[in-house]
MIKE-39517 format. One record per residue: residue in three letters; chain; x, y, z of N, C-alpha, C in turn; residue number from 1. Coordinates in steps of 0.05 Angstrom, whole numbers. Atoms other than C-alpha are relative to their C-alpha. Layout:
% residues N
NODE, ala, A, X, Y, Z, X, Y, Z, X, Y, Z, NUM .
...
END
This chain:
% residues 315
NODE, met, A, -2, -22, 20, 238, 2010, 791, 25, 16, 5, 1 .
NODE, ala, A, -25, -14, -3, 305, 2043, 777, -4, 30, 4, 2 .
NODE, ala, A, 2, -28, -5, 316, 2113, 803, 8, 16, -25, 3 .
NODE, pro, A, -8, -16, 24, 320, 2167, 749, 28, 12, 3, 4 .
NODE, ala, A, -27, -10, -1, 389, 2190, 731, 0, 30, 6, 5 .
NODE, ala, A, -2, -28, -8, 410, 2256, 761, 7, 17, -24, 6 .
NODE, thr, A, -5, -18, 22, 408, 2313, 712, 18, 23, 9, 7 .
NODE, thr, A, -19, -22, -7, 463, 2366, 711, -5, 22, -20, 8 .
NODE, asp, A, 4, -24, 17, 451, 2436, 685, 26, 8, -11, 9 .
NODE, pro, A, -26, -8, 12, 508, 2450, 635, 7, 29, 6, 10 .
NODE, gly, A, -5, -29, -5, 500, 2525, 646, 11, 4, 28, 11 .
NODE, arg, A, -9, -3, -28, 508, 2518, 722, 29, -11, 3, 12 .
NODE, val, A, -27, 11, -1, 570, 2474, 712, 20, 19, -11, 13 .
NODE, arg, A, -18, -19, 12, 602, 2525, 666, 4, 24, 18, 14 .
NODE, ala, A, -2, -23, -18, 587, 2581, 715, 17, -6, 24, 15 .
NODE, thr, A, -17, 8, -22, 618, 2542, 772, 30, -1, -8, 16 .
NODE, gln, A, -27, 2, 9, 680, 2528, 731, 12, 28, -5, 17 .
NODE, arg, A, -10, -28, 4, 686, 2602, 711, 7, 13, 27, 18 .
NODE, lys, A, -5, -12, -26, 681, 2622, 784, 26, -11, 12, 19 .
NODE, lys, A, -24, 12, -11, 735, 2572, 804, 25, 11, -14, 20 .
NODE, arg, A, -22, -11, 15, 781, 2598, 749, 5, 29, 9, 21 .
NODE, ala, A, -3, -28, -9, 768, 2670, 771, 13, 1, 27, 22 .
NODE, asp, A, -11, 1, -27, 783, 2652, 843, 30, -7, -1, 23 .
NODE, thr, A, -28, 8, 2, 848, 2618, 822, 17, 23, -10, 24 .
NODE, arg, A, -15, -23, 10, 870, 2679, 781, 3, 21, 21, 25 .
NODE, ala, A, -2, -20, -22, 854, 2724, 840, 20, -8, 20, 26 .
NODE, gly, A, -20, 10, -19, 894, 2680, 886, 29, 4, -9, 27 .
NODE, tyr, A, -27, -4, 11, 955, 2681, 840, 7, 30, -2, 28 .
NODE, ala, A, -5, -29, 1, 947, 2756, 832, 9, 11, 27, 29 .
NODE, phe, A, -8, -8, -27, 951, 2766, 907, 27, -11, 8, 30 .
NODE, leu, A, -26, 12, -6, 1010, 2718, 911, 23, 10, -17, 31 .
NODE, ser, A, -21, -7, 19, 1047, 2748, 853, 22, 18, 11, 32 .
NODE, pro, A, -23, -15, -12, 1087, 2800, 894, 20, -18, 14, 33 .
NODE, trp, A, -18, 18, -14, 1115, 2745, 938, 14, -19, -20, 34 .
NODE, leu, A, -12, 18, 19, 1126, 2698, 879, 22, 13, -16, 35 .
NODE, ile, A, -20, -15, 15, 1163, 2751, 839, 24, 6, 18, 36 .
NODE, gly, A, -23, -5, -18, 1205, 2769, 900, 16, -25, 5, 37 .
NODE, phe, A, -14, 26, -5, 1221, 2696, 914, 17, -8, -24, 38 .
NODE, val, A, -15, 8, 24, 1242, 2682, 842, 24, 19, -5, 39 .
NODE, ala, A, -20, -20, 7, 1280, 2748, 833, 21, 4, 21, 40 .
NODE, leu, A, -18, -7, -22, 1311, 2757, 902, 11, -24, 15, 41 .
NODE, thr, A, -9, 23, -16, 1318, 2686, 930, 8, -23, -18, 42 .
NODE, ala, A, -5, 24, 16, 1312, 2628, 881, 20, 6, -22, 43 .
NODE, gly, A, -18, -7, 22, 1347, 2664, 823, 29, 4, 9, 44 .
NODE, pro, A, -27, -3, -10, 1408, 2687, 863, 12, -26, 10, 45 .
NODE, met, A, -11, 26, -10, 1414, 2618, 895, 9, -18, -23, 46 .
NODE, ile, A, -8, 16, 23, 1415, 2583, 828, 25, 12, -13, 47 .
NODE, ala, A, -24, -12, 12, 1465, 2634, 801, 25, -5, 18, 48 .
NODE, ser, A, -22, 5, -18, 1509, 2625, 863, 9, -29, -2, 49 .
NODE, leu, A, -8, 28, 3, 1507, 2549, 855, 16, -4, -26, 50 .
NODE, tyr, A, -15, 2, 25, 1531, 2556, 783, 28, 13, 3, 51 .
NODE, leu, A, -25, -14, -3, 1585, 2607, 802, 19, -16, 18, 52 .
NODE, ser, A, -17, 15, -17, 1611, 2559, 855, 17, -20, -15, 53 .
NODE, phe, A, -15, 18, 17, 1636, 2515, 798, 16, 15, -21, 54 .
NODE, thr, A, -14, -16, 20, 1670, 2572, 762, 22, 17, 13, 55 .
NODE, asp, A, -19, -20, -9, 1729, 2620, 767, -11, 27, -9, 56 .
NODE, tyr, A, 14, -25, 7, 1695, 2688, 770, 10, 22, 18, 57 .
NODE, asn, A, -12, -23, -16, 1725, 2755, 792, -17, 25, -2, 58 .
NODE, leu, A, 19, -23, 2, 1664, 2801, 780, 5, 17, -25, 59 .
NODE, phe, A, -6, -18, 22, 1698, 2834, 721, 2, -14, -27, 60 .
NODE, ser, A, -2, 15, 25, 1705, 2779, 669, -21, -22, 1, 61 .
NODE, asp, A, 20, 21, 1, 1660, 2723, 646, 9, -24, 17, 62 .
NODE, pro, A, -7, 23, -16, 1657, 2662, 692, 12, -22, -18, 63 .
NODE, arg, A, -13, 22, 14, 1702, 2604, 671, -5, -25, 16, 64 .
NODE, phe, A, 7, 24, -14, 1677, 2535, 688, 25, -16, 8, 65 .
NODE, thr, A, -24, 15, -10, 1727, 2497, 732, -8, -25, 15, 66 .
NODE, gly, A, 9, 25, -13, 1685, 2440, 760, 1, 2, 30, 67 .
NODE, leu, A, -1, 1, -29, 1699, 2421, 832, 25, 13, 12, 68 .
NODE, glu, A, -26, -12, -9, 1764, 2461, 837, -4, 17, 25, 69 .
NODE, asn, A, 4, -17, -23, 1735, 2512, 886, -4, -16, 25, 70 .
NODE, tyr, A, 5, 17, -24, 1710, 2458, 933, 25, -15, 9, 71 .
NODE, gln, A, -24, 13, -7, 1776, 2422, 930, 20, 18, 14, 72 .
NODE, arg, A, -19, -19, -12, 1814, 2485, 948, -8, 7, 29, 73 .
NODE, leu, A, 10, -9, -26, 1770, 2498, 1009, 16, -12, 23, 74 .
NODE, phe, A, -11, 14, -23, 1798, 2445, 1055, 30, 1, 1, 75 .
NODE, ala, A, -29, -5, 0, 1870, 2461, 1035, 6, 29, 8, 76 .
NODE, asp, A, -3, -28, -7, 1859, 2534, 1055, 1, 3, 30, 77 .
NODE, pro, A, -1, -3, -29, 1884, 2547, 1126, -19, 20, 12, 78 .
NODE, asn, A, 19, -20, -9, 1841, 2609, 1132, -29, -11, 1, 79 .
NODE, phe, A, 27, 12, 0, 1779, 2569, 1114, -3, -18, 24, 80 .
NODE, val, A, 1, 18, -23, 1795, 2517, 1167, -1, 16, 26, 81 .
NODE, gln, A, 1, -17, -23, 1808, 2572, 1218, -27, 12, 4, 82 .
NODE, ala, A, 26, -13, -2, 1743, 2607, 1202, -21, -20, 8, 83 .
NODE, ala, A, 20, 20, -7, 1704, 2542, 1207, 3, -7, 30, 84 .
NODE, lys, A, -4, 6, -29, 1735, 2526, 1276, -11, 22, 18, 85 .
NODE, ile, A, 9, -23, -17, 1721, 2596, 1303, -31, 0, 0, 86 .
NODE, thr, A, 29, -1, 1, 1649, 2593, 1279, -13, -22, 15, 87 .
NODE, val, A, 11, 23, -15, 1635, 2524, 1307, 4, 4, 30, 88 .
NODE, thr, A, -4, -6, -29, 1666, 2545, 1374, -21, 20, 9, 89 .
NODE, tyr, A, 20, -20, -7, 1621, 2606, 1375, -28, -12, 2, 90 .
NODE, val, A, 27, 12, 0, 1559, 2565, 1359, -3, -18, 25, 91 .
NODE, leu, A, 1, 20, -22, 1575, 2511, 1412, 1, 14, 27, 92 .
NODE, leu, A, -2, -14, -26, 1591, 2562, 1467, -22, 21, 3, 93 .
NODE, gly, A, 18, -23, -2, 1548, 2622, 1451, -30, -7, 2, 94 .
NODE, thr, A, 28, 7, 1, 1482, 2588, 1436, -11, -11, 26, 95 .
NODE, pro, A, 10, 10, -25, 1475, 2547, 1500, -1, 21, 22, 96 .
NODE, val, A, -1, -21, -21, 1496, 2605, 1545, -22, 20, -4, 97 .
NODE, lys, A, 21, -19, 6, 1447, 2651, 1510, -27, -11, 8, 98 .
NODE, leu, A, 26, 12, -6, 1389, 2602, 1518, -3, -4, 30, 99 .
NODE, ile, A, 1, 3, -30, 1407, 2589, 1592, -7, 27, 12, 100 .
NODE, ala, A, 6, -26, -10, 1407, 2664, 1605, -29, 8, -6, 101 .
NODE, ala, A, 27, -7, 8, 1341, 2673, 1567, -20, -15, 18, 102 .
NODE, leu, A, 18, 15, -17, 1307, 2617, 1606, 0, 9, 29, 103 .
NODE, ala, A, -2, -9, -28, 1333, 2641, 1673, -16, 26, 4, 104 .
NODE, val, A, 14, -25, -3, 1307, 2711, 1663, -30, -3, -5, 105 .
NODE, ala, A, 29, 5, 5, 1241, 2686, 1634, -13, -12, 25, 106 .
NODE, met, A, 11, 11, -24, 1230, 2645, 1697, -3, 21, 22, 107 .
NODE, leu, A, 3, -21, -20, 1244, 2705, 1741, -23, 19, -7, 108 .
NODE, leu, A, 22, -18, 8, 1196, 2749, 1701, -27, -14, 2, 109 .
NODE, asn, A, 25, 15, -2, 1144, 2694, 1702, -12, 1, 28, 110 .
NODE, asn, A, 9, -2, -28, 1142, 2699, 1778, -3, 28, 10, 111 .
NODE, ala, A, 1, -28, -9, 1147, 2774, 1781, -29, 10, 0, 112 .
NODE, arg, A, 26, -11, -2, 1086, 2814, 1801, -1, 30, -6, 113 .
NODE, arg, A, -1, -29, 4, 1105, 2887, 1803, 20, 8, -21, 114 .
NODE, gly, A, -18, -10, 21, 1137, 2923, 1744, 6, -20, -21, 115 .
NODE, gln, A, -6, 22, 18, 1131, 2861, 1701, 3, 11, -29, 116 .
NODE, gly, A, -1, -11, 27, 1117, 2900, 1637, 26, 16, -6, 117 .
NODE, phe, A, -25, -16, 3, 1176, 2947, 1648, 24, -18, -4, 118 .
NODE, tyr, A, -23, 18, 2, 1225, 2890, 1660, 0, -16, -26, 119 .
NODE, arg, A, 1, 14, 25, 1201, 2852, 1600, 10, 17, -23, 120 .
NODE, ser, A, -9, -19, 21, 1211, 2913, 1556, 30, 5, 2, 121 .
NODE, ala, A, -28, -6, -4, 1279, 2928, 1586, 18, -23, -9, 122 .
NODE, phe, A, -16, 23, 8, 1305, 2857, 1575, -3, -6, -30, 123 .
NODE, tyr, A, 4, 5, 29, 1276, 2853, 1505, 14, 21, -18, 124 .
NODE, leu, A, -11, -22, 16, 1304, 2920, 1482, 26, -7, -15, 125 .
NODE, pro, A, -25, 6, 15, 1375, 2894, 1465, -4, -17, -25, 126 .
NODE, ser, A, 5, 16, 24, 1345, 2845, 1416, -9, 17, -24, 127 .
NODE, leu, A, 9, -17, 21, 1315, 2902, 1377, 23, 15, -13, 128 .
NODE, ile, A, -22, -16, 11, 1381, 2940, 1369, 26, -15, 0, 129 .
NODE, gly, A, -25, 14, -4, 1432, 2886, 1383, 15, -6, -26, 130 .
NODE, gly, A, -13, 7, 25, 1447, 2869, 1310, 10, 24, -16, 131 .
NODE, ser, A, -7, -23, 15, 1460, 2940, 1289, 29, 6, 2, 132 .
NODE, val, A, -29, -8, 1, 1527, 2970, 1270, 6, 18, 24, 133 .
NODE, ser, A, -5, -19, -22, 1520, 3024, 1323, 6, -14, 26, 134 .
NODE, ile, A, -4, 15, -25, 1515, 2973, 1380, 28, -13, -1, 135 .
NODE, ala, A, -27, 12, 3, 1577, 2937, 1353, 22, 20, 5, 136 .
NODE, ile, A, -20, -21, -5, 1615, 3003, 1354, 2, 6, 30, 137 .
NODE, val, A, 0, -5, -28, 1593, 3017, 1425, 13, -23, 16, 138 .
NODE, trp, A, -11, 24, -14, 1611, 2946, 1447, 30, 0, -3, 139 .
NODE, lys, A, -29, -1, 4, 1680, 2954, 1416, 13, 21, 18, 140 .
NODE, ala, A, -11, -21, -16, 1690, 3020, 1452, 1, -8, 30, 141 .
NODE, met, A, 0, 9, -27, 1674, 2986, 1518, 23, -19, 7, 142 .
NODE, phe, A, -20, 21, -5, 1727, 2932, 1509, 28, 8, -9, 143 .
NODE, ile, A, -27, -8, 8, 1786, 2971, 1480, 16, 7, 25, 144 .
NODE, asp, A, -18, -3, -23, 1846, 2987, 1525, -8, 22, 20, 145 .
NODE, asp, A, 9, -20, -19, 1815, 3050, 1554, -30, -1, 4, 146 .
NODE, gly, A, 29, 3, -3, 1744, 3023, 1554, -7, -8, 29, 147 .
NODE, ile, A, 9, 5, -27, 1703, 3012, 1617, 4, -29, 8, 148 .
NODE, val, A, -2, 28, -7, 1704, 2936, 1615, 29, -7, 4, 149 .
NODE, ala, A, -29, 6, -3, 1780, 2932, 1605, 10, 11, 26, 150 .
NODE, arg, A, -9, -13, -25, 1791, 2980, 1663, -11, -15, 25, 151 .
NODE, val, A, 12, 14, -23, 1743, 2943, 1710, 13, -28, 3, 152 .
NODE, ser, A, -12, 27, -1, 1774, 2875, 1692, 28, 2, 13, 153 .
NODE, glu, A, -27, -4, -12, 1843, 2902, 1712, -3, 5, 30, 154 .
NODE, leu, A, 4, -7, -28, 1815, 2930, 1778, -7, -25, 16, 155 .
NODE, val, A, 9, 24, -15, 1784, 2863, 1798, 20, -23, -3, 156 .
NODE, gly, A, -20, 21, 1, 1847, 2824, 1782, 0, -16, -26, 157 .
NODE, gly, A, 1, 14, 25, 1833, 2804, 1711, 26, 2, -16, 158 .
NODE, gly, A, -25, -3, 14, 1901, 2828, 1689, -3, 18, -24, 159 .
NODE, pro, A, 2, -18, 24, 1917, 2877, 1633, -5, -16, -25, 160 .
NODE, ala, A, 7, 13, 25, 1889, 2859, 1566, 21, 5, -22, 161 .
NODE, gly, A, -20, -6, 21, 1949, 2887, 1528, -9, 22, -18, 162 .
NODE, ser, A, 6, -21, 19, 1949, 2935, 1471, -26, -6, -15, 163 .
NODE, gly, A, 26, 4, 12, 1879, 2945, 1445, -21, -11, 18, 164 .
NODE, gly, A, 20, 11, -19, 1845, 2918, 1507, -8, -28, -8, 165 .
NODE, trp, A, 10, 26, 8, 1802, 2857, 1497, -1, -4, -30, 166 .
NODE, val, A, 1, 1, 30, 1796, 2874, 1423, 26, -9, -11, 167 .
NODE, gly, A, -27, 7, 10, 1871, 2866, 1415, 11, -26, 12, 168 .
NODE, asp, A, -10, 25, -13, 1877, 2802, 1457, -14, -24, -13, 169 .
NODE, pro, A, 12, 23, 14, 1865, 2738, 1415, -15, -18, 19, 170 .
NODE, gly, A, 13, 18, -19, 1846, 2701, 1479, -26, 11, 11, 171 .
NODE, arg, A, 24, -12, -12, 1790, 2749, 1497, -20, 9, -20, 172 .
NODE, thr, A, 19, -9, 20, 1757, 2765, 1431, -25, -18, -1, 173 .
NODE, met, A, 23, 18, 0, 1714, 2703, 1433, -19, 4, 24, 174 .
NODE, pro, A, 18, -6, -22, 1687, 2715, 1504, -14, 27, -4, 175 .
NODE, met, A, 12, -26, 4, 1674, 2787, 1484, -24, -2, -19, 176 .
NODE, leu, A, 22, 4, 19, 1631, 2766, 1424, -22, -17, 12, 177 .
NODE, ile, A, 20, 16, -13, 1596, 2713, 1465, -17, 16, 20, 178 .
NODE, leu, A, 15, -18, -18, 1578, 2765, 1517, -19, 18, -16, 179 .
NODE, leu, A, 18, -17, 17, 1549, 2808, 1461, -25, -16, -8, 180 .
NODE, thr, A, 24, 16, 8, 1504, 2752, 1436, -17, -7, 23, 181 .
NODE, val, A, 16, 6, -23, 1483, 2733, 1506, -16, 24, 9, 182 .
NODE, trp, A, 15, -24, -7, 1464, 2805, 1519, -25, 4, -16, 183 .
NODE, gln, A, 23, -2, 18, 1415, 2799, 1462, -19, -23, 3, 184 .
NODE, phe, A, 16, 23, -4, 1374, 2744, 1494, -30, 6, 1, 185 .
NODE, gly, A, 28, -9, -3, 1308, 2783, 1491, -20, -17, -16, 186 .
NODE, ala, A, 19, 15, 17, 1276, 2745, 1433, -6, -28, 11, 187 .
NODE, pro, A, 7, 27, -12, 1284, 2674, 1461, -12, 2, 27, 188 .
NODE, met, A, 12, -3, -26, 1267, 2701, 1530, -31, 3, -2, 189 .
NODE, val, A, 29, -5, 4, 1198, 2725, 1505, -14, -27, -7, 190 .
NODE, ile, A, 11, 25, 8, 1186, 2657, 1473, -1, -19, 23, 191 .
NODE, phe, A, 0, 16, -24, 1206, 2621, 1536, -22, 9, 19, 192 .
NODE, leu, A, 21, -10, -18, 1160, 2666, 1576, -28, -8, -9, 193 .
NODE, ala, A, 26, 9, 10, 1102, 2650, 1531, -4, -30, 6, 194 .
NODE, gly, A, 2, 28, -6, 1117, 2576, 1540, -6, -5, 30, 195 .
NODE, leu, A, 4, 4, -29, 1120, 2582, 1616, -29, 6, 8, 196 .
NODE, lys, A, 28, -7, -6, 1051, 2614, 1616, -19, -23, -7, 197 .
NODE, gln, A, 17, 22, 7, 1024, 2550, 1585, 3, -24, 18, 198 .
NODE, val, A, -4, 23, -19, 1050, 2504, 1640, -22, 2, 22, 199 .
NODE, pro, A, 21, -1, -20, 991, 2486, 1685, 11, 3, 29, 200 .
NODE, gly, A, -9, -4, -27, 1000, 2511, 1756, -6, -24, 18, 201 .
NODE, glu, A, 8, 23, -17, 966, 2448, 1783, 23, -20, 1, 202 .
NODE, leu, A, -23, 19, -1, 1028, 2408, 1764, 20, 7, 21, 203 .
NODE, tyr, A, -19, -9, -21, 1072, 2450, 1809, -12, -5, 28, 204 .
NODE, glu, A, 13, 3, -26, 1022, 2447, 1865, 0, -30, 9, 205 .
NODE, ala, A, 0, 29, -6, 1017, 2371, 1861, 28, -9, 7, 206 .
NODE, ala, A, -28, 7, -6, 1093, 2365, 1859, 8, 10, 27, 207 .
NODE, ala, A, -7, -11, -26, 1100, 2410, 1919, -12, -17, 23, 208 .
NODE, val, A, 13, 17, -20, 1050, 2367, 1958, 15, -26, 3, 209 .
NODE, asp, A, -15, 26, -1, 1091, 2305, 1941, 28, 4, 10, 210 .
NODE, gly, A, -26, -5, -12, 1153, 2339, 1969, 22, 7, -19, 211 .
NODE, ala, A, -21, -6, 19, 1189, 2357, 1905, 10, 29, 4, 212 .
NODE, gly, A, -12, -26, -3, 1237, 2415, 1912, 1, 15, -26, 213 .
NODE, pro, A, -1, -17, 24, 1250, 2472, 1863, 16, -13, -23, 214 .
NODE, val, A, -16, 13, 21, 1305, 2434, 1826, -15, -23, -13, 215 .
NODE, arg, A, 14, 23, 12, 1264, 2372, 1817, -25, 9, -16, 216 .
NODE, arg, A, 23, -11, 16, 1202, 2412, 1795, 10, 11, -26, 217 .
NODE, phe, A, -10, -10, 26, 1245, 2446, 1743, 7, -22, -19, 218 .
NODE, leu, A, -9, 22, 17, 1275, 2381, 1717, -23, -18, -9, 219 .
NODE, arg, A, 21, 19, 6, 1211, 2341, 1719, -25, 12, -12, 220 .
NODE, ile, A, 24, -13, 10, 1158, 2392, 1700, 7, 22, -20, 221 .
NODE, thr, A, -5, -23, 17, 1186, 2456, 1671, 14, -7, -26, 222 .
NODE, leu, A, -15, 7, 24, 1237, 2427, 1623, -16, -17, -20, 223 .
NODE, pro, A, 16, 16, 19, 1192, 2372, 1594, -22, 16, -13, 224 .
NODE, met, A, 22, -16, 12, 1134, 2421, 1585, 10, 21, -19, 225 .
NODE, leu, A, -12, -20, 17, 1181, 2472, 1554, 16, -11, -24, 226 .
NODE, ser, A, -18, 12, 20, 1217, 2423, 1508, -7, 8, -29, 227 .
NODE, pro, A, 5, -10, 27, 1179, 2444, 1444, 10, 29, -4, 228 .
NODE, val, A, -9, -27, 2, 1195, 2517, 1458, 31, 1, 1, 229 .
NODE, leu, A, -29, 2, -1, 1267, 2499, 1476, 11, -9, -27, 230 .
NODE, phe, A, -9, 9, 26, 1274, 2462, 1411, -2, 22, -21, 231 .
NODE, phe, A, 4, -22, 19, 1247, 2521, 1371, 22, 21, 4, 232 .
NODE, asn, A, -21, -20, -5, 1295, 2570, 1405, 27, -11, -7, 233 .
NODE, leu, A, -26, 11, 6, 1353, 2523, 1398, 5, -1, -30, 234 .
NODE, leu, A, -3, 1, 29, 1341, 2514, 1324, 5, 28, -12, 235 .
NODE, leu, A, -4, -27, 11, 1334, 2589, 1310, 26, 12, 8, 236 .
NODE, glu, A, -25, -12, -10, 1392, 2611, 1353, 25, -13, -12, 237 .
NODE, thr, A, -23, 14, 13, 1438, 2558, 1323, 4, 11, -29, 238 .
NODE, ile, A, -2, -11, 27, 1422, 2582, 1253, 11, 28, 0, 239 .
NODE, his, A, -9, -27, -2, 1432, 2654, 1273, 30, 2, 7, 240 .
NODE, ala, A, -28, 0, -8, 1499, 2638, 1306, 18, -6, -24, 241 .
NODE, phe, A, -16, 6, 23, 1525, 2609, 1241, 2, 24, -19, 242 .
NODE, gln, A, 1, -23, 19, 1508, 2675, 1206, 12, 25, 12, 243 .
NODE, ile, A, -12, -23, -12, 1546, 2722, 1252, 18, 15, -20, 244 .
NODE, phe, A, -17, -16, 18, 1577, 2779, 1212, 5, 28, 10, 245 .
NODE, asn, A, -2, -29, -6, 1562, 2851, 1233, 20, 5, 23, 246 .
NODE, ser, A, -16, -5, -24, 1593, 2848, 1303, 29, -8, -5, 247 .
NODE, ala, A, -28, 9, 5, 1654, 2808, 1280, 14, 20, -19, 248 .
NODE, phe, A, -12, -18, 19, 1666, 2856, 1222, 7, 27, 13, 249 .
NODE, ile, A, -4, -26, -13, 1659, 2920, 1264, 21, -2, 21, 250 .
NODE, ile, A, -18, 2, -23, 1697, 2896, 1325, 28, -5, -10, 251 .
NODE, ser, A, -26, 5, 10, 1755, 2870, 1284, 10, 21, -19, 252 .
NODE, gly, A, -8, -21, 19, 1757, 2932, 1241, 2, -10, -29, 253 .
NODE, gly, A, 0, 11, 27, 1745, 2890, 1179, 26, -15, -6, 254 .
NODE, thr, A, -26, 14, 5, 1811, 2852, 1189, -1, -29, 8, 255 .
NODE, gly, A, 0, 28, -10, 1790, 2787, 1223, 13, -2, 28, 256 .
NODE, gly, A, -11, -1, -27, 1822, 2809, 1289, 28, -10, 3, 257 .
NODE, pro, A, -27, 9, -4, 1889, 2794, 1320, 2, -31, -2, 258 .
NODE, ala, A, -5, 29, 3, 1916, 2725, 1301, -25, -14, -12, 259 .
NODE, arg, A, 24, 10, 13, 1852, 2716, 1260, -20, -11, 20, 260 .
NODE, ser, A, 17, 10, -22, 1814, 2707, 1326, -30, 6, -5, 261 .
NODE, thr, A, 28, -6, 6, 1749, 2738, 1298, -5, -5, -30, 262 .
NODE, leu, A, 4, 6, 29, 1755, 2710, 1227, -22, -21, -2, 263 .
NODE, phe, A, 23, 18, 2, 1685, 2680, 1227, -4, -8, -29, 264 .
NODE, tyr, A, 4, 11, 27, 1661, 2640, 1167, -11, 20, -19, 265 .
NODE, thr, A, 12, -19, 18, 1616, 2693, 1138, 18, 24, -5, 266 .
NODE, leu, A, -19, -22, 4, 1670, 2746, 1148, 21, -8, -20, 267 .
NODE, tyr, A, -20, 10, 19, 1721, 2704, 1110, -13, -3, -28, 268 .
NODE, leu, A, 15, 1, 26, 1668, 2692, 1056, -1, 27, -13, 269 .
NODE, tyr, A, 1, -28, 10, 1660, 2767, 1050, 27, 9, -11, 270 .
NODE, phe, A, -27, -7, 10, 1735, 2777, 1044, 6, -12, -27, 271 .
NODE, arg, A, -6, 13, 25, 1741, 2726, 989, -17, 11, -23, 272 .
NODE, gly, A, 17, -9, 22, 1682, 2752, 949, 3, 29, -7, 273 .
NODE, phe, A, 1, -29, 5, 1687, 2828, 957, 26, 14, 5, 274 .
NODE, arg, A, -26, -12, -3, 1759, 2841, 977, 20, -12, -20, 275 .
NODE, asp, A, -18, 13, 19, 1796, 2789, 936, -13, -5, -27, 276 .
NODE, phe, A, 15, 3, 26, 1742, 2787, 881, 1, -29, -10, 277 .
NODE, gln, A, 2, 29, 8, 1741, 2710, 881, -28, -9, 6, 278 .
NODE, met, A, 28, 5, -5, 1666, 2705, 875, -7, -29, -4, 279 .
NODE, gly, A, 5, 28, 3, 1668, 2633, 851, 7, -15, 26, 280 .
NODE, tyr, A, -9, 13, -25, 1707, 2612, 913, -20, 7, 23, 281 .
NODE, ala, A, 19, -8, -21, 1660, 2653, 958, -27, -14, -3, 282 .
NODE, ser, A, 26, 15, 5, 1599, 2620, 925, 3, -29, 10, 283 .
NODE, ala, A, -4, 27, -10, 1629, 2552, 941, -2, 0, 31, 284 .
NODE, met, A, 2, -2, -29, 1638, 2574, 1013, -29, 3, 10, 285 .
NODE, ala, A, 28, -4, -8, 1566, 2597, 1016, -16, -25, -1, 286 .
NODE, trp, A, 15, 25, 2, 1540, 2530, 992, 9, -20, 20, 287 .
NODE, val, A, -9, 17, -22, 1583, 2493, 1041, -15, 7, 26, 288 .
NODE, leu, A, 14, -9, -24, 1551, 2535, 1096, -29, -8, -1, 289 .
NODE, val, A, 28, 9, 2, 1481, 2520, 1069, -2, -29, 6, 290 .
NODE, val, A, 1, 29, -5, 1496, 2446, 1070, 4, -6, 29, 291 .
NODE, val, A, -5, 5, -28, 1525, 2448, 1140, -24, 8, 18, 292 .
NODE, val, A, 23, -9, -15, 1467, 2488, 1168, -24, -19, -4, 293 .
NODE, gly, A, 21, 19, 6, 1419, 2440, 1133, 4, -26, 15, 294 .
NODE, leu, A, -6, 24, -15, 1454, 2380, 1164, -4, 3, 30, 295 .
NODE, val, A, 4, -5, -28, 1454, 2411, 1233, -30, 1, 6, 296 .
NODE, thr, A, 29, -1, -4, 1380, 2426, 1226, -13, -28, -1, 297 .
NODE, leu, A, 10, 27, 2, 1367, 2354, 1204, 6, -16, 25, 298 .
NODE, val, A, -7, 14, -25, 1405, 2327, 1264, -17, 9, 23, 299 .
NODE, leu, A, 17, -9, -21, 1366, 2371, 1311, -28, -11, -1, 300 .
NODE, phe, A, 27, 11, 4, 1300, 2348, 1282, -1, -30, 7, 301 .
NODE, arg, A, 0, 28, -5, 1320, 2275, 1285, 4, -6, 30, 302 .
NODE, thr, A, -5, 5, -28, 1346, 2278, 1356, -22, 11, 18, 303 .
NODE, ser, A, 22, -12, -16, 1286, 2319, 1380, -20, -21, 8, 304 .
NODE, lys, A, 20, 21, -6, 1244, 2255, 1379, 6, -12, 27, 305 .
NODE, ala, A, -7, 13, -26, 1282, 2232, 1441, -4, 19, 24, 306 .
NODE, trp, A, 1, -18, -23, 1274, 2295, 1484, -22, 21, -2, 307 .
NODE, val, A, 22, -20, 3, 1218, 2339, 1456, -27, -14, 5, 308 .
NODE, his, A, 26, 12, -7, 1151, 2322, 1488, -23, 20, -5, 309 .
NODE, tyr, A, 23, -17, 6, 1086, 2349, 1462, -24, -9, 17, 310 .
NODE, ser, A, 24, 6, -17, 1018, 2351, 1497, -14, -25, -11, 311 .
NODE, gly, A, 14, 24, 8, 980, 2286, 1496, 19, -24, -2, 312 .
NODE, gly, A, -19, 22, 0, 1044, 2245, 1500, 12, -5, -27, 313 .
NODE, asn, A, -11, 4, 27, 1060, 2252, 1425, 27, 13, -1, 314 .
NODE, arg, A, -27, -11, 4, 1132, 2264, 1404, 4, 7, -29, 315 .
END
């Protein structure tokens, strides 16, 4: 005997559908502030910038479509090439040194017992104020010809920095800015410290029993266990390094520094857009930066499969 067909109450089905539609409307209502902000403040300006990158636009007249002319001009511009070189040098030197300093201090704090909270706060504090204009002004005052750093460097045999101190010496502006970014290692330090807390102590004990020294324990246990955290910090700090602007602008006095030694990419983009009023050219520069950062991010993700190890042996 066949089983009777299941009966469905039409009223209950309509009530369920009404409830689902009400929940959907409520969800979109709660999401609407973010959606409006994303469209108006992020997606909209990005689309407008992409269009302007193919135009000749000076902020005061209507954009005139010029095709790929702005992109063709970029690589023939010596200032563009100089800005790109300076920025890449800063990324390649500043990011690793900052991460090494952050990891070293995190390991020291991980083993500390007394005053741990105070030291964590003290080392993290520069990250809270490091990107501000006031800190850039103070940093510049420390490195000018009568600043404390310039005087100390002369006393210890560093030689005079010349007129303007380190700020006026093209060979010392890059180390000065790298020191500034390394000083702001608090954020990656905290992330490293959280990762170190997740490393099982039994691994170190077993390695010590087997006769492994501190260096071998660091290379064989600490680094592999911290590789996901290291990858996260490397990705974020690399992206941040490409975006350096405030400190370069303040320290150079808005000029790009002596011999264009602090003419970073974002600083030159600002000059083109808001000093020379070549907004189409600046938009093209912005999109080149977006593409470069995207490619660097892609390379980091692809290469991470070879050195980032997750729990359970998955990569």
